[in-house]
C-alpha positions in Angstrom: 0.0 0.0 0.0 2.7 2.4 1.0 6.1 2.4 -0.7 9.4 2.0 1.3 10.2 5.6 0.6 6.9 6.8 2.0 7.4 4.9 5.2 11.0 6.3 5.6 9.5 9.7 5.1 7.3 9.2 8.0 10.4 9.2 10.1 9.9 6.0 12.1 12.6 5.4 14.6 15.6 3.5 13.1 18.1 1.1 14.6 20.1 2.8 17.5 17.6 5.7 17.8 16.3 6.5 21.2 13.0 5.0 22.0 10.8 8.3 22.1 7.1 7.8 22.4 6.4 11.3 21.2 8.6 10.6 18.1 6.6 7.4 17.4 3.3 9.1 17.8 4.3 11.8 15.3 5.4 9.1 12.8 2.1 7.4 13.2 0.2 10.6 12.4 2.3 11.1 9.3 1.6 7.6 8.1 -2.1 8.0 8.6 -2.1 11.3 6.9 -0.4 9.7 3.9 -3.0 6.9 3.7 -5.8 9.5 4.1 -4.6 11.4 1.1 -5.0 8.1 -0.8 -8.5 7.9 0.3 -8.1 5.6 3.3 -9.7 8.0 5.9 -10.2 5.1 8.4 -6.6 3.7 8.4 -5.4 2.5 11.6 -1.7 2.5 12.7 -0.9 0.4 15.6 2.5 0.0 17.5 3.8 -2.3 20.3 7.2 -2.5 21.8 9.2 -5.2 23.6 11.8 -3.8 26.0 14.9 -5.6 27.2 15.8 -3.9 30.5 19.2 -5.8 30.7 20.5 -4.7 27.3 18.6 -1.3 27.3 17.2 -2.0 23.9 13.7 -2.3 22.4 12.0 -3.9 19.5 9.3 -1.7 17.9 6.5 -3.3 15.9 4.3 -1.2 13.7 1.1 -2.4 12.0 -0.4 -0.5 9.1 -4.0 -1.3 8.4 -5.5 0.8 5.6 -9.0 -0.6 6.1 -11.3 0.4 3.4 -11.5 3.2 0.8 -13.6 6.1 2.1 -15.8 8.4 0.0 -17.9 11.5 0.6 -21.5 10.5 1.0 -23.1 14.0 1.6 -22.1 17.6 2.4 -24.2 19.4 5.1 -24.0 23.2 5.4 -24.6 24.8 8.7 -24.7 28.6 9.9 -25.2 30.3 6.7 -27.6 33.2 6.5 -26.9 35.6 3.7 -24.8 33.3 1.6 -26.7 30.4 -0.1 -25.8 26.8 0.4 -25.2 26.4 -3.3 -22.6 29.2 -3.2 -20.9 27.5 -0.4 -20.9 24.2 -2.2 -19.5 25.7 -5.3 -16.6 27.2 -3.2 -16.0 23.9 -1.4 -15.7 21.9 -4.7 -16.5 18.7 -2.7 -18.8 16.3 -4.4 -20.7 13.1 -3.5 -18.8 10.0 -4.4 -15.4 11.8 -4.3 -12.6 10.1 -2.4 -12.5 11.4 1.2 -8.9 12.9 1.3 -7.3 15.0 3.9 -5.8 17.4 1.4 -9.2 18.1 -0.2 -10.7 18.9 3.2 -7.9 21.3 4.0 -8.1 23.0 0.6 -11.9 23.3 0.8 -11.7 25.1 4.2 -9.0 27.3 2.9 -11.1 28.3 -0.2 -13.9 29.4 2.0 -11.8 31.4 4.4 -9.9 33.2 1.5 -13.1 34.6 0.2 -13.2 36.9 3.3 -17.0 36.6 3.6 -16.7 34.2 6.5 -15.2 35.0 10.0 -15.0 31.3 10.8 -15.1 28.1 8.7 -15.1 24.5 10.0 -15.0 21.3 8.1 -16.0 18.5 10.3 -16.4 14.8 9.8 -17.5 12.3 12.6 -14.8 10.0 13.9 -16.6 6.8 12.9 -15.5 3.7 11.0 -17.6 4.1 7.9 -16.6 4.1 4.2 -19.2 6.8 3.4 -18.5 10.0 5.2 -20.8 12.9 6.0 -18.9 16.2 5.7 -20.4 19.0 7.9 -19.3 22.5 7.0 -20.1 25.1 9.7 -19.6 28.8 8.8 -20.0 32.1 10.6 -20.5 35.0 8.1 -18.6 38.3 8.2 -20.5 41.6 7.5 -21.2 42.1 3.8 -19.8 45.6 3.9 -16.6 46.9 5.7 -14.6 50.0 5.6 -11.1 50.7 7.0 -9.2 54.0 7.5 -5.5 54.0 8.3 -3.1 56.9 9.1 0.6 56.4 9.9 4.0 58.0 10.2 7.5 56.7 10.7 10.9 57.9 11.6 11.9 58.6 8.0 9.4 61.5 7.8 7.1 59.5 5.6 3.3 59.7 6.1 0.6 57.6 4.7 -3.3 57.6 4.8 -5.5 55.0 3.3 -9.2 54.4 3.0 -10.6 51.0 2.0 -14.2 50.1 1.3 -15.2 46.5 0.6 -18.6 45.1 -0.6 -19.6 41.5 -1.0 -22.5 40.0 -2.8 -24.4 36.8 -2.2 -22.4 35.0 -4.9 -19.2 35.5 -2.9 -17.8 38.1 -5.3 -15.9 41.0 -3.9 -15.8 44.6 -4.9 -13.1 46.8 -3.2 -12.1 50.5 -3.5 -8.9 51.6 -2.1 -7.6 55.2 -1.9 -4.1 56.1 -0.6 -2.2 59.2 0.0 1.5 59.1 0.7 3.9 62.0 1.2 7.4 62.2 2.6 10.9 61.0 2.1 12.6 57.8 2.9 16.1 56.8 3.6 17.6 53.4 3.0 19.1 51.5 6.0 21.3 48.4 5.9 20.7 45.4 8.2 23.1 42.7 9.3 22.5 39.5 11.0 24.3 36.9 12.8 24.0 33.2 12.2 24.4 30.7 14.9 24.7 26.9 14.9 24.0 24.3 17.4 25.5 20.8 17.8 22.8 18.1 17.5 22.3 15.6 20.2 23.3 12.0 19.4 20.6 9.4 19.9 20.9 6.4 22.1 20.5 2.7 21.2 17.4 0.7 20.1 16.4 -1.8 17.5 13.2 -1.7 15.5 11.3 -3.8 13.0 8.3 -2.8 10.9 5.5 -5.1 10.0 2.9 -4.1 7.4 -0.4 -5.7 6.5 
């Protein structure tokens, strides 16, 4: 299911690495995320360890169970008042029957937020083992009209004033007017920075084996 390279990229502990539970949990999350992007949203990653207290070593066993392919069964919209559900669905670009992928869920939420017509967007899916997923999209709308006035000065005798007026319509289109007035003089400054380096810690000893199914 996963290639050897993808398993290595998950950064599972290797031979002679320190047995770090947080490190193992992070690797399991990365493995599950990779499977999720292939449409295995219910994948399960299990681990067990056998510790030798005399030799101060451990054997780590990791079991990868992709389970079944998961798809989007339905998309439910909640919290919208001025923006129609059809407009939100168009922005989401999630369709019934599509593979349920992590990357698509993240991209859909980002598309909603970048329209600036929502103060909050959440894409939620119940944590249940089911090949058909119900995606619930909860939104909180921003005002359909906003205005902003700004005035500022700095140490280079430079001043700036700006007025911005933004209007949104129910199809999520945005119309904005910006007027700016700038006056003054600027000088150029040179900046320098220092670089520092740290010596990495060396890991301790352990042994590991990986088992896939």
